[in-house]
N, C-alpha and C positions, 0 to 999 in steps of 0.2 A: 414480483419485480421488485426490485428501486435495489438504487445501488447510487450511494456518499463516494467521496474522491475531498483529497484530505491535502494541504501541501504542507513539507514535516522539514524539519530536518533530524539528522545524522549529526553525528562523532565523528572523523576518523584520528587520532589521534589529539589534535591541538584545536583541528580545520572542524568547520562546518560544513554538510554536507548534506545537500536537495534532494531531500526523501517522496516521491508522491505517494498514496494508500487510497488502493482504492479495493471496497466494502462495495458488498454484493450479496442483501439476505434472501432467502428466495425459500421456500415449503420443500421440503424432504431431507433428506440423509447428509447429519449435519458435515461440513466439509473441513481443510486448511486450507490453502497451495498458498504458495513466497516463488514468486513470480522474478527474476531477474534482471539485472534496468535495464527501467524505460528511457529513453529518449525523448521527447516535450522539442 
């Protein structure tokens, strides 16, 4: 199992909002899951 974490941003109006993206690569059926806000 491989996990990658990326720090990026998204626009909310004209403001940039920090966003964390986490990706997991694992064998099995392909799936896509979106999880709500996470505070670091």
